N, C-alpha and C positions, 0 to 999 in steps of 0.2 A: 479560426485555425485549435485543433484541440487540446486540451486539454495537456500535460506532462504533468508527470510524478514522480517523485522522486522516496527512495527506501532508503533508512537509516536502520543498521542494527548493532546493539550493545557490541563493542569492542570490534567493530567493522567501520570502513567509512561509507560513505553516502553514495548507492548507485542510481542510476537513471542519465539521463530521463527515459519515460517511459511513459506510452500512452494509455488511456485507462481500461482499454480492451487488455492490452498484453497486461496489467498490471493484476485486472480479474481473471486472465491464465495464468498468472505465477500463485495466485491466491490458490486457485485449482488445484494446484501440482506442486504446494509446497514450496515454493521458491519464496513467497510473503509467508512470514507467521504472520499470526494473529499478533503478538509482543513487537512486530516490529514497529516503528516509528516511519509514516510518511509523510508527505507534504506536498502541498502544488506549489507548481513552478511561479514565480512572485511573492509566494506568503513565508511568511516568518515558521510562522506557528506549526507546528506537526502534532497528530494526534496519532494514538494508537490504531491500529489497521486494525484489531479484531472490534472496533467501534465500528464501523465502516458496515452496514448493511448490503451494500454491493458488493461486498469481496466476500465477509462471514456471514452469509444470511442465517440466523437463527431457525432450528426447526423444530418443532415443539415434539415431545416421544408419544 
């Protein structure tokens, strides 16, 4: 079964679930911000979306 993800934004409720692919699409179009908190279904711990290289790859200048 594919991973399901939830997004939490300050001042808003939690959104989801989203597939990993949909989460990547949302990040590329601004639907997920680097400051948003995300968590995987079944896991209580959240992480800042900007820390996930799969969503926000770091590019060098």
